[in-house]
Backbone as numpy.savetxt, mean C-alpha at the origin, in Angstrom:
# Nx Ny Nz CAx CAy CAz Cx Cy Cz
0.67 12.61 10.63 1.31 13.33 9.57 0.30 14.13 8.76
-0.85 13.56 8.51 -1.87 14.22 7.72 -2.31 15.53 8.35
-2.49 15.49 9.65 -2.98 16.68 10.33 -1.97 17.83 10.33
-0.71 17.53 10.11 0.29 18.59 10.01 -0.04 19.54 8.88
-0.57 19.01 7.80 -0.85 19.81 6.62 -2.31 20.25 6.53
-3.15 19.69 7.36 -4.58 19.97 7.32 -4.86 21.46 7.49
-4.31 22.06 8.51 -4.57 23.48 8.77 -4.02 24.36 7.67
-2.84 24.04 7.18 -2.23 24.84 6.11 -3.06 24.76 4.83
-3.44 23.54 4.44 -4.23 23.37 3.22 -5.60 24.04 3.38
-6.23 23.86 4.53 -7.53 24.50 4.77 -7.41 26.02 4.71
-6.34 26.54 5.26 -6.13 27.99 5.26 -5.94 28.52 3.84
-5.16 27.84 3.05 -4.90 28.28 1.67 -6.16 28.18 0.82
-6.87 27.07 0.93 -8.06 26.88 0.09 -9.23 27.75 0.55
-9.22 28.20 1.79 -10.28 29.06 2.30 -10.13 30.50 1.82
-8.95 30.87 1.39 -8.68 32.24 0.94 -9.29 32.43 -0.45
-10.39 33.20 -0.52 -11.11 33.39 -1.78 -10.25 34.07 -2.83
-9.33 34.91 -2.42 -8.51 35.65 -3.38 -7.56 34.73 -4.17
-7.28 33.55 -3.63 -6.39 32.61 -4.32 -7.13 31.74 -5.34
-8.46 31.78 -5.28 -9.30 31.02 -6.22 -9.00 29.52 -6.19
-8.86 28.97 -4.98 -8.55 27.55 -4.82 -9.65 26.79 -4.07
-10.83 27.39 -3.98 -11.92 26.77 -3.21 -12.30 25.39 -3.74
-12.13 25.15 -5.03 -12.50 23.84 -5.59 -11.57 22.73 -5.10
-10.43 23.10 -4.52 -9.48 22.11 -4.00 -9.62 21.90 -2.49
-10.62 22.52 -1.90 -10.82 22.40 -0.45 -11.12 20.96 -0.07
-10.49 20.49 0.98 -10.72 19.14 1.49 -11.63 19.22 2.72
-12.66 18.41 2.71 -13.59 18.36 3.83 -13.14 17.28 4.80
-13.80 17.19 5.94 -13.39 16.23 6.98 -13.32 14.81 6.43
-14.30 14.42 5.62 -14.30 13.08 5.05 -13.10 12.88 4.12
-12.73 13.92 3.38 -11.56 13.83 2.50 -10.29 13.61 3.31
-10.18 14.31 4.43 -8.99 14.14 5.29 -8.95 12.74 5.88
-10.13 12.16 6.16 -10.20 10.79 6.67 -9.68 9.82 5.61
-10.05 10.04 4.34 -9.57 9.19 3.25 -8.05 9.32 3.12
-7.54 10.54 3.21 -6.10 10.76 3.12 -5.39 10.02 4.26
-5.93 10.12 5.45 -5.34 9.44 6.61 -5.36 7.92 6.42
-6.48 7.39 5.93 -6.58 5.94 5.66 -5.56 5.50 4.62
-5.42 6.29 3.55 -4.48 5.94 2.50 -3.05 5.93 3.01
-2.72 6.88 3.84 -1.36 6.92 4.40 -1.09 5.64 5.19
-2.06 5.19 5.97 -1.85 3.99 6.78 -1.73 2.72 5.93
-2.57 2.59 4.90 -2.52 1.36 4.11 -1.39 1.36 3.08
-0.93 2.52 2.66 0.17 2.57 1.70 1.53 2.34 2.35
1.56 2.31 3.67 2.81 2.10 4.40 3.48 0.79 4.00
2.71 -0.27 3.77 3.29 -1.56 3.41 3.99 -1.48 2.05
3.48 -0.66 1.14 4.13 -0.50 -0.16 5.43 0.28 -0.02
5.45 1.23 0.89 6.68 1.96 1.17 7.73 1.01 1.74
7.31 0.17 2.68 8.24 -0.79 3.28 8.78 -1.77 2.23
7.92 -2.24 1.33 8.36 -3.17 0.29 9.34 -2.49 -0.66
9.06 -1.25 -1.01 9.96 -0.50 -1.90 11.33 -0.33 -1.25
11.33 0.04 0.02 12.61 0.21 0.73 13.35 -1.13 0.85
12.61 -2.19 1.11 13.22 -3.51 1.24 13.92 -3.92 -0.05
13.24 -3.73 -1.19 13.83 -4.12 -2.46 14.89 -3.15 -2.95
15.02 -2.02 -2.29 16.06 -1.05 -2.65 17.40 -1.38 -2.01
17.40 -2.28 -1.05 18.64 -2.66 -0.37 19.46 -3.53 -1.32
20.73 -3.16 -1.51 21.58 -3.85 -2.49 21.95 -5.28 -2.10
22.09 -5.57 -0.82 22.62 -6.88 -0.43 21.54 -7.95 -0.20
20.31 -7.68 -0.59 19.23 -8.67 -0.45 18.94 -9.32 -1.80
18.72 -10.64 -1.84 18.35 -11.28 -3.11 16.88 -10.97 -3.44
16.66 -9.99 -4.23 15.32 -9.46 -4.48 14.36 -10.46 -5.10
14.76 -11.16 -6.15 13.82 -12.03 -6.86 13.29 -13.14 -5.94
14.13 -13.69 -5.11 13.70 -14.77 -4.21 12.77 -14.27 -3.12
12.76 -12.98 -2.88 11.88 -12.42 -1.86 10.58 -11.87 -2.40
10.37 -12.01 -3.70 9.16 -11.45 -4.30 7.90 -12.11 -3.74
7.84 -13.42 -3.76 6.62 -14.12 -3.33 6.29 -13.87 -1.85
7.24 -14.01 -0.93 6.89 -13.71 0.47 6.41 -12.26 0.67
7.01 -11.35 -0.05 6.60 -9.94 0.07 5.21 -9.75 -0.52
4.95 -10.36 -1.67 3.63 -10.26 -2.27 2.57 -10.91 -1.38
2.93 -12.01 -0.73 2.00 -12.66 0.21 1.65 -11.73 1.36
2.65 -11.06 1.88 2.43 -10.13 3.01 1.53 -8.97 2.58
1.79 -8.43 1.39 0.97 -7.33 0.89 -0.45 -7.82 0.63
-0.60 -9.01 0.05 -1.92 -9.57 -0.23 -2.71 -9.77 1.06
-2.07 -10.27 2.10 -2.75 -10.47 3.39 -3.23 -9.13 3.96
-2.39 -8.11 3.87 -2.77 -6.79 4.37 -3.94 -6.23 3.57
-3.88 -6.36 2.25 -4.97 -5.85 1.40 -6.27 -6.57 1.69
-6.19 -7.88 1.87 -7.39 -8.67 2.16 -7.98 -8.26 3.51
-7.12 -8.18 4.52 -7.58 -7.80 5.87 -8.19 -6.40 5.87
-7.53 -5.47 5.21 -7.97 -4.08 5.24 -9.21 -3.83 4.39
-9.43 -4.64 3.37 -10.59 -4.40 2.50 -11.86 -5.09 3.00
-11.77 -5.84 4.09 -12.96 -6.47 4.65 -13.95 -5.41 5.11
-15.21 -5.77 5.12 -16.25 -4.80 5.48 -16.40 -4.57 6.98
-15.78 -5.40 7.78 -15.94 -5.25 9.22 -15.00 -4.19 9.76
-15.39 -3.58 10.84 -14.56 -2.56 11.48 -13.38 -3.22 12.18
-12.39 -2.44 12.45 -11.22 -2.86 13.22 -10.49 -4.04 12.59
-10.28 -3.97 11.27 -9.58 -5.06 10.60 -8.19 -4.64 10.14
-7.89 -3.36 10.15 -6.60 -2.93 9.64 -5.62 -2.70 10.78
-4.42 -2.33 10.43 -3.36 -2.20 11.43 -3.62 -1.08 12.42
-4.46 -0.11 12.05 -4.74 0.99 12.96 -5.96 0.72 13.84
-6.53 -0.47 13.70 -7.66 -0.88 14.52 -8.84 0.08 14.38
-9.12 0.52 13.15 -10.27 1.38 12.90 -10.86 1.04 11.54
-12.11 1.39 11.35 -12.78 1.11 10.08 -12.27 2.07 9.01
-12.06 1.54 7.82 -11.61 2.37 6.70 -12.82 2.92 5.95
-12.59 4.01 5.25 -13.63 4.59 4.40 -13.97 3.60 3.28
-15.23 3.54 2.86 -15.63 2.61 1.79 -14.83 2.81 0.50
-14.50 4.04 0.15 -13.73 4.27 -1.08 -12.34 3.68 -0.98
-11.76 3.71 0.20 -10.43 3.13 0.41 -10.52 1.61 0.34
-11.56 1.03 0.93 -11.75 -0.41 0.86 -11.90 -0.87 -0.59
-12.65 -0.11 -1.37 -12.83 -0.45 -2.78 -11.50 -0.38 -3.52
-10.72 0.64 -3.26 -9.40 0.79 -3.90 -8.49 -0.37 -3.52
-8.56 -0.82 -2.27 -7.73 -1.94 -1.82 -8.14 -3.25 -2.50
-9.43 -3.43 -2.72 -9.91 -4.61 -3.43 -9.39 -4.61 -4.86
-9.43 -3.45 -5.50 -8.91 -3.31 -6.86 -7.40 -3.55 -6.88
-6.68 -3.01 -5.91 -5.23 -3.21 -5.83 -4.89 -4.68 -5.63
-5.68 -5.35 -4.83 -5.44 -6.78 -4.57 -5.63 -7.60 -5.84
-6.65 -7.28 -6.63 -6.85 -8.02 -7.88 -5.70 -7.79 -8.85
-5.17 -6.57 -8.87 -4.00 -6.28 -9.71 -2.77 -7.02 -9.21
-2.57 -7.03 -7.91 -1.43 -7.74 -7.33 -1.50 -9.22 -7.69
-2.67 -9.81 -7.58 -2.83 -11.23 -7.88 -2.61 -11.53 -9.36
-2.91 -10.57 -10.22 -2.64 -10.74 -11.65 -1.13 -10.89 -11.87
-0.35 -10.03 -11.22 1.11 -10.11 -11.36 1.68 -11.31 -10.60
1.07 -11.64 -9.50 1.48 -12.80 -8.70 1.41 -14.07 -9.56
0.33 -14.21 -10.32 0.15 -15.41 -11.15 1.20 -15.50 -12.25
1.78 -14.39 -12.66 2.80 -14.40 -13.71 4.11 -15.04 -13.23
4.33 -15.11 -11.93 5.55 -15.75 -11.43 5.54 -17.25 -11.68
4.34 -17.83 -11.82 4.23 -19.27 -12.09 4.86 -19.65 -13.43
4.85 -18.74 -14.37 5.38 -19.04 -15.71 6.73 -18.39 -15.97
7.31 -17.78 -14.96 8.58 -17.07 -15.15 9.77 -18.00 -14.91
10.54 -18.24 -15.97 11.75 -19.06 -15.83 12.78 -18.38 -14.94
12.87 -17.07 -15.04 13.83 -16.32 -14.22 13.51 -16.53 -12.74
12.23 -16.46 -12.39 11.86 -16.65 -10.99 12.16 -18.07 -10.52
11.86 -19.05 -11.34 12.14 -20.45 -10.96 13.63 -20.68 -10.73
14.45 -20.14 -11.62 15.90 -20.28 -11.46 16.37 -19.57 -10.20
15.86 -18.37 -9.98 16.26 -17.60 -8.80 15.89 -18.31 -7.51
14.71 -18.88 -7.46 14.28 -19.61 -6.26 15.16 -20.84 -6.06
15.44 -21.55 -7.13 16.31 -22.74 -7.02 17.68 -22.36 -6.50
18.23 -21.31 -7.06 19.57 -20.86 -6.65 19.55 -20.34 -5.21
18.47 -19.69 -4.84 18.37 -19.14 -3.49 18.43 -20.27 -2.46
17.69 -21.34 -2.70 17.66 -22.43 -1.72 18.96 -23.25 -1.75
19.65 -23.28 -2.87 20.93 -23.98 -2.95 22.00 -23.22 -2.18
22.02 -21.88 -2.36 23.08 -21.06 -1.75 22.59 -20.26 -0.54
21.45 -20.61 -0.02 20.86 -19.90 1.12 21.82 -19.94 2.31
22.09 -18.75 2.91 22.95 -18.74 4.11 22.26 -19.46 5.27
23.04 -20.19 6.02 22.48 -20.94 7.15 22.32 -20.10 8.37
């Protein structure tokens, strides 16, 4: 998907008459964009999942957060071939994923003190479809 726009953006930013040279993306920038598209996919999937009306959203928060946390942990590791695309991510993307993971865990810990979440989980297991 990224490469679809690469030529168009490069063409527009290369035109000196448009005065957009400061917005030119270099090969490394396109690599970062490509990496971000791949790692942000899980957030898109979670957003779509919670947008479905017939799913009990609150009871699915923890499993979804666990899945996102596992992906962030795997992808932010320093070793190559740890993400879903089987390629090394740019260091800036790894750093952003580490920061995102710490933020996610901050919100994750708030579920421990949430009465609404405790009630929802209790009700979910009582009325869980077989």
